C-alpha positions in Angstrom: -3.2 12.8 -23.6 -4.7 13.2 -20.1 -6.5 10.2 -18.6 -10.3 10.3 -18.8 -12.0 10.5 -15.3 -13.6 7.2 -14.3 -16.6 6.6 -12.1 -15.5 4.8 -8.9 -19.0 3.3 -8.7 -17.9 1.2 -11.7 -15.1 -0.5 -9.7 -15.6 -4.2 -9.2 -17.0 -5.4 -5.9 -14.3 -6.5 -3.5 -14.1 -7.7 0.0 -12.0 -4.7 1.0 -12.9 -1.1 1.2 -13.3 1.5 -1.6 -13.1 5.1 -0.5 -13.8 8.3 -2.3 -14.3 10.6 0.7 -12.2 13.7 1.0 -10.3 12.5 4.1 -9.1 9.3 2.4 -8.2 11.1 -0.8 -6.3 13.9 1.1 -4.4 11.4 3.1 -3.4 9.4 0.0 -2.3 12.6 -1.8 0.5 13.1 0.8 3.5 11.0 1.6 6.3 11.1 4.2 8.5 13.5 2.2 5.7 16.1 1.6 7.5 16.9 -1.7 5.1 15.4 -4.1 1.3 15.8 -4.0 -0.9 13.8 -6.2 -4.6 13.3 -5.5 -6.1 10.0 -6.5 -9.7 9.6 -7.6 -10.2 6.5 -5.4 -8.4 4.8 -2.6 -8.9 1.0 -2.4 -7.9 -1.0 0.7 -7.9 -4.6 -0.4 -8.0 -7.5 2.1 -7.3 -10.3 -0.4 -5.1 -10.9 -3.3 -8.3 -11.4 -5.4 -9.2 -7.8 -4.5 -5.9 -6.6 -5.9 -6.3 -8.7 -9.0 -9.8 -7.4 -9.7 -8.8 -3.7 -9.3 -5.7 -4.1 -11.4 -7.7 -5.9 -14.2 -10.3 -3.1 -14.1 -7.6 -0.4 -14.2 -5.6 -2.0 -16.9 -8.6 -2.3 -19.2 -9.2 1.5 -18.9 -5.6 2.8 -18.7 -6.1 4.0 -15.2 -2.9 4.5 -13.2 -2.5 2.5 -10.0 -0.1 3.1 -7.2 0.5 0.7 -4.3 0.9 2.3 -0.9 2.1 0.8 2.3 2.6 3.0 5.3 3.0 6.2 3.2 6.7 6.5 4.1 8.0 6.9 0.5 9.7 10.3 0.2 9.1 11.1 -3.5 5.5 10.2 -4.3 6.0 6.5 -5.2 2.7 5.6 -3.5 0.7 8.3 -5.2 -1.1 8.8 -8.4 -2.9 11.8 -9.7 -6.5 11.0 -10.7 -6.0 7.2 -10.5 -6.3 4.5 -7.9 -4.2 4.2 -4.8 -4.1 0.7 -3.4 -3.8 1.1 0.4 -2.1 -2.1 1.2 -2.5 -1.8 5.0 -5.5 -4.1 4.9 -3.1 -6.9 3.9 -0.6 -6.8 6.7 -0.1 -10.3 7.9 3.3 -11.9 8.7 2.5 -15.5 7.6 5.6 -17.5 8.4 9.3 -17.4 9.2 11.2 -20.4 8.0 15.0 -20.6 8.0 16.1 -17.2 6.7 12.8 -16.5 4.7 9.9 -14.5 5.9 6.5 -14.5 4.0 4.5 -11.3 4.5 1.7 -9.5 2.8 2.3 -6.3 1.0 1.0 -4.0 3.8 3.1 -5.5 6.6 4.9 -3.1 8.8 8.5 -3.6 9.9 7.5 -3.8 13.6 5.4 -6.9 12.8 8.1 -8.4 10.7 10.7 -7.7 13.4 8.5 -9.2 16.1 8.4 -12.4 14.1 12.1 -12.5 13.2 13.9 -11.1 16.3 12.8 -14.1 18.3 14.8 -16.3 15.9 17.8 -14.0 15.9 17.3 -13.1 12.2 17.2 -9.3 12.6 19.9 -6.7 13.5 18.5 -5.0 16.6 19.9 -1.6 15.4 17.5 -1.9 12.5 14.6 -2.5 14.9 14.9 0.9 16.5 15.0 2.8 13.2 12.1 1.3 11.2 9.3 0.1 13.6 6.5 2.3 12.1 7.6 2.0 8.5 5.9 -0.2 5.9 8.0 -3.1 4.6 8.4 -1.5 1.2 9.5 1.8 2.6 12.6 1.1 4.7 15.9 0.3 2.9 
């Protein structure tokens, strides 16, 4: 059974950004591989974990599909959803701390920022640095 359309105006208030404009939806409907195209109804760019929780609670109560998206580097549509909500995680991109061999980052962090924090401590292979600088943390294997 197809999902019933929802009214983005009903989304809970968040500190981040809620977008329904054509440019945001078109961008979120594409990914790096250009193999899969799925146009969301809404793009949400959270800035706090509480934003993510509020959107997920709203979506779960209504059976609305949600796809998290980092830098959009996934090759097969993993960060897309047709008619649902794309969580654009780039608004949560901080590298919080590097301790020992552990790095704590937010979901939208890019590898270049993680690498900048870890290379100083000799925790990253420099060959890796050149391959993945513009890629989101969840996108590069």
